Every structure is written in structure tokens, then in C-alpha cells.
PLY file of the C-alpha trace (Angstrom):
ply
format ascii 1.0
element vertex 506
property float x
property float y
property float z
element edge 505
property int vertex1
property int vertex2
end_header
-0.11 -0.06 -0.04
1.16 3.59 -0.51
4.36 4.48 -2.59
7.54 2.28 -2.71
10.36 3.04 -0.07
12.99 5.34 -1.79
15.91 3.34 -0.12
15.21 1.05 -3.27
16.24 3.77 -5.80
19.86 2.55 -5.86
22.15 3.54 -8.90
23.61 0.49 -10.86
26.91 2.25 -11.26
29.44 2.48 -8.47
29.40 6.05 -7.16
32.53 7.88 -5.77
32.92 8.33 -2.11
31.65 11.86 -2.08
28.47 11.04 -4.26
27.84 7.85 -2.22
27.64 10.16 0.84
25.46 12.88 -0.81
23.16 9.93 -2.26
22.99 8.38 1.07
22.05 11.52 2.77
19.27 12.28 0.27
17.91 8.74 0.36
17.89 8.97 4.25
15.98 12.35 4.31
13.63 11.02 1.70
13.14 7.61 3.60
12.34 9.76 6.63
9.80 11.79 4.99
8.38 8.39 3.34
8.25 7.05 6.76
6.60 9.98 8.30
3.82 9.90 5.57
3.20 6.50 6.43
3.05 6.91 9.86
0.72 9.98 9.47
-1.52 7.97 7.20
-1.58 5.20 10.08
-2.26 7.67 12.54
-5.38 9.14 10.80
-6.97 5.71 10.14
-10.40 4.80 11.86
-10.38 1.65 9.84
-10.71 2.31 5.92
-7.15 1.97 5.18
-7.26 -1.31 7.32
-10.17 -2.42 5.38
-8.33 -1.99 2.30
-5.34 -3.90 3.71
-7.62 -6.81 4.76
-9.13 -6.87 1.23
-5.59 -7.33 -0.35
-4.19 -9.63 2.12
-7.04 -12.01 2.81
-9.63 -11.38 0.43
-11.61 -14.49 0.71
-11.64 -14.56 4.50
-15.04 -13.73 6.12
-15.34 -10.33 7.39
-19.11 -9.86 8.58
-21.87 -12.29 9.37
-25.53 -11.21 9.56
-27.65 -14.45 10.63
-26.90 -16.84 7.39
-25.63 -13.90 5.28
-21.86 -13.09 5.04
-19.54 -11.09 3.19
-15.81 -11.52 2.53
-13.08 -8.76 3.24
-12.79 -7.99 -0.63
-16.62 -7.92 -1.22
-17.06 -5.80 1.63
-14.55 -3.47 0.21
-16.14 -3.33 -3.13
-19.45 -2.72 -1.91
-18.36 -0.02 0.17
-16.47 1.77 -2.49
-19.83 1.40 -4.90
-21.78 3.20 -1.96
-19.51 6.36 -1.46
-21.99 9.07 -1.22
-21.97 12.37 -3.36
-22.84 14.40 -0.15
-20.65 15.54 2.76
-23.22 13.95 5.03
-24.87 10.72 4.93
-27.76 9.51 6.85
-27.87 5.97 8.09
-31.08 4.69 9.60
-31.25 0.85 8.93
-31.61 -2.36 10.85
-28.71 -4.74 11.22
-27.55 -6.03 7.56
-24.56 -6.37 5.13
-26.06 -3.27 3.80
-25.67 -1.33 7.04
-21.90 -2.44 7.29
-21.18 -1.11 3.73
-23.07 2.04 4.08
-21.45 3.11 7.21
-18.00 2.45 5.64
-18.81 4.22 2.65
-20.40 7.19 4.76
-17.22 8.29 6.55
-14.91 8.11 3.36
-12.67 11.11 3.03
-13.69 13.94 5.08
-17.46 12.87 5.10
-19.54 12.41 8.11
-21.97 9.70 8.70
-25.08 10.28 10.64
-26.40 7.35 12.26
-30.13 7.29 13.42
-32.15 4.45 15.27
-34.64 3.18 12.60
-37.39 3.22 15.42
-37.47 6.84 15.62
-40.79 8.39 14.64
-40.57 10.26 11.36
-40.97 13.77 13.31
-37.54 12.77 15.09
-36.07 12.03 11.63
-37.28 15.49 10.45
-35.67 17.29 13.27
-32.30 15.66 12.58
-32.61 16.70 9.01
-33.25 20.14 9.92
-30.37 20.17 12.37
-28.09 19.25 9.66
-28.90 22.00 7.23
-27.93 21.63 3.65
-24.57 19.54 3.24
-22.06 20.03 0.51
-21.48 18.17 -2.41
-18.34 15.98 -2.26
-17.14 14.83 -5.76
-14.32 12.58 -4.84
-15.13 8.79 -4.64
-12.11 7.34 -3.04
-12.65 5.01 0.10
-9.75 6.67 2.17
-9.83 8.04 5.63
-10.10 11.82 6.39
-8.22 14.25 8.42
-7.79 12.77 12.04
-9.17 15.99 13.99
-12.21 16.39 11.74
-15.48 14.66 13.02
-16.49 11.72 11.18
-19.56 10.40 13.14
-22.68 12.06 14.23
-24.56 10.06 16.80
-27.51 10.93 19.07
-28.59 10.53 22.64
-31.74 11.12 23.87
-30.91 13.47 26.67
-33.55 14.51 29.13
-35.80 16.26 26.46
-37.69 15.08 23.63
-35.38 16.60 21.22
-32.60 14.49 20.37
-28.94 15.45 20.97
-26.38 15.26 18.18
-22.86 14.62 19.25
-19.70 14.77 17.14
-16.94 12.35 17.37
-13.44 12.64 15.31
-11.48 9.95 13.91
-8.77 10.47 16.50
-10.90 9.96 19.21
-11.85 6.55 17.83
-8.17 5.74 17.30
-7.40 6.50 20.76
-10.52 4.40 21.93
-9.15 1.44 19.75
-5.83 1.26 21.65
-7.37 1.75 24.92
-9.87 -1.05 24.25
-7.33 -3.31 22.92
-5.05 -3.00 25.97
-7.95 -3.43 28.38
-10.28 -6.16 26.64
-7.83 -7.49 24.00
-9.08 -8.49 20.53
-7.00 -10.56 17.99
-7.70 -11.45 14.32
-8.54 -15.13 15.42
-11.42 -13.76 17.55
-15.07 -14.22 16.40
-17.13 -11.34 17.90
-21.02 -11.64 18.23
-22.94 -8.28 19.02
-26.39 -9.33 18.59
-27.91 -5.78 19.62
-28.51 -3.10 17.15
-25.60 -1.57 15.29
-27.15 2.08 15.89
-26.08 2.05 19.18
-22.51 3.18 20.41
-21.52 -0.09 22.00
-22.40 -2.25 19.07
-21.21 0.27 16.39
-17.74 0.74 18.22
-17.52 -3.07 18.26
-18.13 -3.20 14.67
-15.36 -0.72 13.79
-13.10 -2.22 16.19
-13.23 -5.44 14.53
-12.87 -3.96 10.89
-9.89 -2.05 12.18
-8.20 -5.19 13.84
-9.29 -7.42 10.85
-11.23 -9.82 13.18
-14.65 -11.63 12.12
-17.79 -9.51 13.21
-21.14 -11.21 13.74
-24.53 -9.80 14.38
-28.28 -10.62 14.14
-30.82 -8.76 12.06
-32.87 -8.32 15.10
-32.14 -9.59 18.70
-33.31 -13.08 19.20
-32.18 -15.42 21.95
-32.37 -18.61 19.73
-30.63 -16.95 16.76
-27.90 -15.63 19.21
-27.53 -19.39 20.46
-27.34 -20.72 17.09
-24.62 -18.29 16.07
-22.61 -18.93 18.98
-22.54 -22.71 18.50
-22.43 -22.89 14.73
-20.08 -20.07 13.92
-17.64 -20.73 16.98
-18.01 -17.49 18.56
-15.26 -16.61 21.01
-16.28 -12.87 22.13
-19.69 -11.61 23.08
-20.83 -7.88 23.35
-24.27 -7.48 25.27
-25.95 -5.35 27.70
-26.88 -7.07 31.13
-30.46 -7.72 30.23
-29.40 -9.50 27.02
-26.60 -11.35 28.64
-29.22 -12.55 31.43
-31.46 -14.20 28.74
-28.74 -15.76 26.87
-27.30 -17.14 29.99
-30.33 -18.44 31.71
-32.14 -19.76 28.43
-28.82 -21.02 27.22
-28.51 -23.16 30.55
-31.95 -24.63 30.34
-31.41 -25.48 26.67
-28.10 -26.87 27.15
-26.36 -24.48 24.66
-22.58 -24.76 24.84
-20.95 -21.57 25.31
-17.58 -23.16 26.44
-15.84 -21.57 23.50
-16.66 -17.92 24.53
-13.42 -16.52 26.06
-14.42 -13.00 26.37
-17.68 -11.32 27.32
-17.79 -7.37 27.30
-20.99 -6.11 29.16
-21.96 -2.36 29.15
-25.09 -0.25 29.42
-25.78 -0.61 33.12
-24.41 -2.39 36.25
-23.96 -6.27 36.12
-26.04 -7.69 38.70
-25.16 -10.92 40.89
-28.02 -13.00 39.23
-26.77 -12.34 35.53
-23.29 -12.59 36.63
-23.82 -16.01 38.40
-25.79 -17.48 35.41
-23.12 -16.17 32.91
-20.43 -17.97 35.02
-22.34 -21.33 34.78
-23.20 -20.88 31.04
-19.84 -19.57 29.80
-17.34 -21.00 32.36
-14.07 -20.31 30.27
-14.92 -16.70 29.80
-13.12 -13.70 31.05
-16.09 -10.93 31.76
-15.43 -7.46 31.48
-17.94 -4.76 32.53
-17.40 -1.23 31.98
-18.94 2.21 32.69
-18.84 4.82 29.62
-21.34 6.76 27.42
-21.78 7.84 23.93
-20.11 11.18 24.68
-17.36 10.11 27.13
-16.34 6.82 25.45
-14.72 4.53 27.96
-14.54 5.70 31.59
-14.04 2.80 33.99
-13.92 -0.98 33.88
-13.28 -4.17 35.73
-12.12 -7.80 34.85
-13.62 -10.98 36.38
-11.48 -13.93 35.61
-12.94 -17.47 34.81
-12.76 -20.35 37.39
-12.85 -17.98 40.32
-15.39 -16.94 43.09
-17.53 -14.35 41.01
-17.42 -11.66 43.74
-18.86 -8.67 42.53
-19.47 -5.12 44.23
-23.08 -4.06 43.98
-22.10 -0.45 42.85
-18.32 -0.79 41.99
-17.73 -0.38 38.22
-13.84 -0.83 38.33
-10.88 1.52 37.86
-10.08 4.27 35.53
-9.71 2.99 31.84
-6.09 3.34 30.23
-5.57 6.99 29.34
-8.52 8.34 31.54
-8.63 10.52 34.66
-11.65 10.43 36.91
-12.74 13.15 39.35
-16.03 13.50 41.26
-17.27 17.39 41.36
-20.03 19.17 42.79
-22.52 21.18 40.62
-20.08 24.08 41.07
-17.02 22.21 39.84
-15.48 21.63 43.18
-13.83 18.32 43.72
-15.33 16.03 46.42
-13.47 13.71 48.82
-13.43 9.94 48.63
-16.65 8.30 49.45
-18.95 11.51 48.60
-21.59 11.36 46.02
-21.28 13.68 43.34
-20.88 14.34 39.32
-18.50 11.64 37.59
-16.35 13.62 35.47
-13.61 12.61 33.23
-10.55 14.00 31.36
-9.24 11.82 28.30
-8.46 12.22 24.73
-11.32 9.68 23.96
-14.21 12.22 24.66
-16.28 13.52 21.94
-16.04 16.76 20.11
-19.39 18.11 21.81
-22.93 18.50 20.85
-23.76 19.91 17.38
-24.82 23.39 18.07
-22.80 23.68 21.48
-22.74 22.04 24.84
-25.91 21.09 26.37
-26.05 21.73 30.10
-28.54 18.90 30.89
-26.65 15.94 29.24
-23.02 16.77 28.51
-20.71 19.80 29.62
-17.20 20.47 30.34
-16.42 21.89 33.83
-13.00 23.28 33.72
-11.46 20.78 31.29
-13.39 18.11 32.83
-16.48 16.28 31.04
-19.59 14.90 32.54
-22.90 13.64 31.33
-24.22 14.18 34.83
-24.28 10.47 36.26
-23.91 10.33 39.78
-21.04 8.26 41.75
-18.16 8.48 44.12
-14.67 7.16 44.25
-13.42 4.72 46.89
-10.05 3.36 47.09
-9.55 4.20 43.05
-12.72 2.27 42.27
-15.62 4.16 40.66
-19.02 3.55 42.47
-22.03 4.28 40.22
-24.98 5.69 42.38
-27.41 6.55 39.30
-28.10 8.63 36.45
-28.97 12.18 37.19
-31.83 12.22 34.90
-33.42 9.06 36.61
-33.39 10.99 40.14
-36.45 10.83 42.04
-37.24 14.01 44.05
-39.43 13.11 46.88
-40.34 15.04 49.75
-37.38 17.22 48.98
-35.08 14.28 49.01
-33.00 13.05 46.20
-33.46 9.08 45.91
-31.44 7.34 43.19
-33.32 4.18 41.58
-30.36 2.17 41.25
-29.93 2.25 44.77
-33.35 1.17 45.56
-33.09 -1.74 42.85
-29.84 -3.20 44.44
-31.74 -3.26 47.83
-34.69 -4.91 46.52
-32.74 -7.65 44.79
-30.92 -8.54 47.70
-34.15 -9.76 49.30
-35.35 -13.30 49.20
-37.81 -14.04 46.48
-37.10 -11.06 44.47
-35.53 -12.16 41.01
-35.53 -8.36 39.57
-36.62 -5.03 40.38
-37.06 -1.57 38.39
-37.66 1.70 40.45
-38.93 4.75 39.12
-40.95 8.01 40.18
-44.69 9.00 39.75
-45.95 12.58 40.11
-47.51 13.01 43.49
-49.22 16.31 44.52
-48.03 15.97 48.12
-44.36 14.83 47.79
-43.59 15.89 44.16
-42.81 12.36 43.33
-43.49 9.05 45.05
-41.32 6.06 44.56
-42.66 2.91 42.85
-41.07 -0.39 42.57
-41.89 -3.08 40.06
-40.55 -6.48 40.97
-40.25 -9.90 39.23
-40.78 -12.61 41.98
-38.53 -15.93 41.81
-40.88 -17.73 44.21
-44.39 -17.25 45.65
-45.42 -15.60 48.86
-43.93 -12.15 48.44
-46.22 -9.42 50.07
-45.84 -5.59 50.55
-45.41 -6.14 54.35
-42.49 -8.63 53.72
-40.94 -6.19 50.97
-41.12 -3.40 53.43
-39.76 -5.36 56.46
-36.87 -6.48 54.43
-35.79 -3.11 53.37
-35.87 -1.58 56.89
-32.10 -2.61 57.46
-30.96 -1.55 53.81
-32.82 1.77 53.25
-33.55 4.72 55.09
-37.38 5.58 55.35
-37.09 8.43 52.74
-35.99 5.91 50.13
-38.31 3.08 50.52
-41.13 2.54 47.75
-44.46 4.05 48.37
-46.05 1.40 45.92
-45.21 -2.09 44.67
-46.14 -3.98 41.33
-45.60 -7.41 40.03
-44.22 -7.76 36.55
-44.59 -10.56 34.01
-41.46 -9.45 32.37
-38.79 -6.56 32.31
-40.03 -3.52 30.34
-37.23 -3.54 27.71
-36.69 -0.95 24.89
-35.74 -1.97 21.33
-31.91 -2.02 22.34
-32.62 -4.46 25.04
-32.36 -2.21 27.94
-34.64 -1.65 30.81
-36.82 1.30 30.22
-38.37 3.31 33.10
-40.65 5.26 30.65
-42.12 1.88 29.07
-42.89 0.69 32.74
-44.77 4.16 33.53
-46.72 3.61 30.23
-47.77 0.18 31.47
-48.75 1.38 34.78
-50.79 4.10 33.43
-52.58 2.06 30.75
-53.05 -0.78 33.38
-51.21 -3.18 30.94
-51.61 -6.89 32.08
-47.88 -7.31 32.32
-47.95 -5.24 35.47
-50.10 -5.77 38.45
-50.35 -3.57 41.71
-49.35 -5.30 44.96
-51.86 -4.10 47.54
0 1
1 2
2 3
3 4
4 5
5 6
6 7
7 8
8 9
9 10
10 11
11 12
12 13
13 14
14 15
15 16
16 17
17 18
18 19
19 20
20 21
21 22
22 23
23 24
24 25
25 26
26 27
27 28
28 29
29 30
30 31
31 32
32 33
33 34
34 35
35 36
36 37
37 38
38 39
39 40
40 41
41 42
42 43
43 44
44 45
45 46
46 47
47 48
48 49
49 50
50 51
51 52
52 53
53 54
54 55
55 56
56 57
57 58
58 59
59 60
60 61
61 62
62 63
63 64
64 65
65 66
66 67
67 68
68 69
69 70
70 71
71 72
72 73
73 74
74 75
75 76
76 77
77 78
78 79
79 80
80 81
81 82
82 83
83 84
84 85
85 86
86 87
87 88
88 89
89 90
90 91
91 92
92 93
93 94
94 95
95 96
96 97
97 98
98 99
99 100
100 101
101 102
102 103
103 104
104 105
105 106
106 107
107 108
108 109
109 110
110 111
111 112
112 113
113 114
114 115
115 116
116 117
117 118
118 119
119 120
120 121
121 122
122 123
123 124
124 125
125 126
126 127
127 128
128 129
129 130
130 131
131 132
132 133
133 134
134 135
135 136
136 137
137 138
138 139
139 140
140 141
141 142
142 143
143 144
144 145
145 146
146 147
147 148
148 149
149 150
150 151
151 152
152 153
153 154
154 155
155 156
156 157
157 158
158 159
159 160
160 161
161 162
162 163
163 164
164 165
165 166
166 167
167 168
168 169
169 170
170 171
171 172
172 173
173 174
174 175
175 176
176 177
177 178
178 179
179 180
180 181
181 182
182 183
183 184
184 185
185 186
186 187
187 188
188 189
189 190
190 191
191 192
192 193
193 194
194 195
195 196
196 197
197 198
198 199
199 200
200 201
201 202
202 203
203 204
204 205
205 206
206 207
207 208
208 209
209 210
210 211
211 212
212 213
213 214
214 215
215 216
216 217
217 218
218 219
219 220
220 221
221 222
222 223
223 224
224 225
225 226
226 227
227 228
228 229
229 230
230 231
231 232
232 233
233 234
234 235
235 236
236 237
237 238
238 239
239 240
240 241
241 242
242 243
243 244
244 245
245 246
246 247
247 248
248 249
249 250
250 251
251 252
252 253
253 254
254 255
255 256
256 257
257 258
258 259
259 260
260 261
261 262
262 263
263 264
264 265
265 266
266 267
267 268
268 269
269 270
270 271
271 272
272 273
273 274
274 275
275 276
276 277
277 278
278 279
279 280
280 281
281 282
282 283
283 284
284 285
285 286
286 287
287 288
288 289
289 290
290 291
291 292
292 293
293 294
294 295
295 296
296 297
297 298
298 299
299 300
300 301
301 302
302 303
303 304
304 305
305 306
306 307
307 308
308 309
309 310
310 311
311 312
312 313
313 314
314 315
315 316
316 317
317 318
318 319
319 320
320 321
321 322
322 323
323 324
324 325
325 326
326 327
327 328
328 329
329 330
330 331
331 332
332 333
333 334
334 335
335 336
336 337
337 338
338 339
339 340
340 341
341 342
342 343
343 344
344 345
345 346
346 347
347 348
348 349
349 350
350 351
351 352
352 353
353 354
354 355
355 356
356 357
357 358
358 359
359 360
360 361
361 362
362 363
363 364
364 365
365 366
366 367
367 368
368 369
369 370
370 371
371 372
372 373
373 374
374 375
375 376
376 377
377 378
378 379
379 380
380 381
381 382
382 383
383 384
384 385
385 386
386 387
387 388
388 389
389 390
390 391
391 392
392 393
393 394
394 395
395 396
396 397
397 398
398 399
399 400
400 401
401 402
402 403
403 404
404 405
405 406
406 407
407 408
408 409
409 410
410 411
411 412
412 413
413 414
414 415
415 416
416 417
417 418
418 419
419 420
420 421
421 422
422 423
423 424
424 425
425 426
426 427
427 428
428 429
429 430
430 431
431 432
432 433
433 434
434 435
435 436
436 437
437 438
438 439
439 440
440 441
441 442
442 443
443 444
444 445
445 446
446 447
447 448
448 449
449 450
450 451
451 452
452 453
453 454
454 455
455 456
456 457
457 458
458 459
459 460
460 461
461 462
462 463
463 464
464 465
465 466
466 467
467 468
468 469
469 470
470 471
471 472
472 473
473 474
474 475
475 476
476 477
477 478
478 479
479 480
480 481
481 482
482 483
483 484
484 485
485 486
486 487
487 488
488 489
489 490
490 491
491 492
492 493
493 494
494 495
495 496
496 497
497 498
498 499
499 500
500 501
501 502
502 503
503 504
504 505
């Protein structure tokens, strides 16, 4: 790839000593410039130069598998070249498919920017995004090459705390730094086969796809998440690396154990999106006994923040709130709302400083979802540091304000799931004229006999009175969104509409 090394340009006739010295000097400086240009080209690569490299070196090897369809490296490279858009912006709003991967690769060629949207968004949301982007310029070049490292190449969206989606910008260099940090922490080789069964429009899965394209590692996904299809992929394709949020991982593990699905070939499981609970961890340990389990905390805007490693064949001890130590290249501080640093053990805003942080929001910082506080960046998640480990208390946007007190649902959920007979729990707040909000808890029981009185009594030693639920509900199933994450808004919708999947406990 690239130009030939000038050190190969040697004269056929034997030069004099002076000529030889001058020629060597010229060759040296030309070689330095050539090497420098190669290093620069390497430095700016998110993965397109790598994609060309794999297409040349291993053209017939499998690159992408979606259910029962697959593409080789050469086929993917050819399809991506064919799809390079004329516009500076390309909008990608598709379900998982081979077409998605090629379109994403094409959409970031040169200095283009790819706008990745959730296909489940209503038309009104899509129109808002179009208006936000304005009228993009035409780009005549059609080369499948990487653009400038400092330029944004990805525009992703996060819901924030309002109905208007927040668009965040990410540069090529931030992803390159993230690749290096991820490789150091998780490890990824060309011999790995990665399965990310969730939607590619989410940051977790989109980054996993790009990381595999960068490394030259086989990537697998599903058109839509389905437990049976995921189990088939794991067994049939010999998956070694699994990417999932906790709710997905629990379903895969518990149903995999019941169906005797062999997951012994999985050596790495990466879990993010929320804290890994003890029940899911234990089930995963039994189902995939040879897997090193990684859990990490991060966000679309901040990238990786902290993480921890749980080795196989060891006691699956897991802190209820601890989410590990800082990622390689990341500094963490806990700051109050005025930007003052808080001591160990005191809860405040989790703030980070790293070169993996996004470029900000399109249209400027949003003080409700992403902000810089004196060079430290936050998405307003709450937590504390203790002996260098980061502990997550909850999302600020989920905070329940009841009777003037701030209550974090995650803390209440952890207390509930520690009680005998409680399989899972989700806590949220409902508007209340007297308290402002009242705390409601919806649980999935693991056995019969649970009553409101037994739950209240069980929490007396775990929670102060102000944090205990005012109402309880039984759930038939967890309210999950299209990304496989537990959704409090969906729970509230079930409650307000008397959905049969939720029943009030009196």
C-alpha cells in the first residue's frame, strides 16, 4: 500500500565516495519523509485503510456475518466503494444488515460525516435531525480513504432529558485512541469471532463493529435480537467474544443453561449499559465457564471511563455499585455542581478527562446532558470514588425527588434484589401532589408468597425511610426498549394504561 520506499532507488553504477555520501543523505531524508507520511497515514486511520489492507491480504476470508448471510473482506471493500455518497453528510437509519456495514464504511470516506439514526425513531424525530444538519455540501471524490484525524466523522444521537435528540460529534482521532485503550483493556485478535447481537445504531455495538474492521477480526450480528438465533450463532460459528447489555446477557445465559447451549468456546464477554447484577453474573459464569467477563462504564459522549475484569474459574465476587478503575488514558474526578472536587466516598458528578471524549454536541454544549467543567467532562451521572474504584449511584436524569430528598433508583433496586424471593426490580418515580414524586417499585418474583409487608420489612435494614417505595407492582417481564435495555418510561406507560404485564401489589 502507498508509495515504494525510496531506499530501493539505488544507482546501478558504483559512485564515488563523495557521491555515495550525498546520495545516502538524500536517500535518508527521503526515507524519513516517506516513513513519516506512512506513520501519518496510519495515525489518521479509523479503519478504511485497514479495510483495504484486509481486502488485499485476505480477500476471501469472512469479514461480516448477519444471521445466515456473510461477506468477505474483498466483497465488503468493493460494496463500500460502490456506495460512497456524493454528499458531505450521509444518513444511516437501517436495521442490522450487510448493507448497513457497507453504507457506514462508505459514509465516512474522505472527510465525510455519517449520521447514524435509530430506525425506530418516529418520522418527526427524523425530520428534526434533517433540519439540524442543514444543507450539506457536495463531495465529488469517490475514494474509500480516511479523512483528517481531527475532523468529526460520526454524528450520533442520544436522547438526553428532553424529546429533542442531542447530536454529538466524534473525531477519527478519538476513535483511534479508543481502539488502543480497548485493545489494552479487553484484548482483541484476528482469530477472535465477535458477536454483538444488539442494534448497530447504538454506540456499544457500532464501536465493536468498527474495532473488528480495524483489527481484521470476524464480526457477527443479528438482523434483530433473538435468543435462539444468538445461541445458534454462538454454537455454529464458534463465537469467542460476546458483546451485550446485562438484560440480553441474562436471557442468553439463563435460557442457554435451560437449553444446554454450549458456550464453553466463549473466552471474552464484554458487558455495558448498566451495572452487572449478581444474578446475571452467576448465570453467565455457569453458562460460559471459560469466559473472562469485563464490565465497564462509559457513555456515547465520554467513551470508556472505567472497567473491571472478572476472571474465569474464580469466585464471582462483584461489588453492587463498583464499576472498576479508570480505563487506560482516563482520569476521573468527582465534582459538585459548582466544579469543586469532592473527597473519597462522597457522591457527586462523575467527571472525566481523556482524549477519547467526543467533540461536543452539534450546536454547542448541552448543560443537561454533556458539559465541560474546567476541562473535565460529564454527562451528569452520579457516583463516588473509593480506593480508586468508581461506584455508580445512578443517572442524574433518573433521580426521584420525593419530599425534597434526592433518591437514586439504582440504589433502591440493589436493595430490593438482595431480598429473598426477588428476581429483578425496577424503580421509578410517579408524580405526586404531596411529595412531588412518589417512589414505585416493580419486581419480578422468583417464588410465591411475596407481600408488600414482607418487602417493606426486608428493606428496613437496607434503606432509610425516605428511600423506600410507596407502591409495589408485580411484573410478568422486564420493560425493555428496542436496544435491550430496561426502560423506566415503558414501565410508567404500562402502569398508566393498566397493562396486563404489570399488577399492583396491595
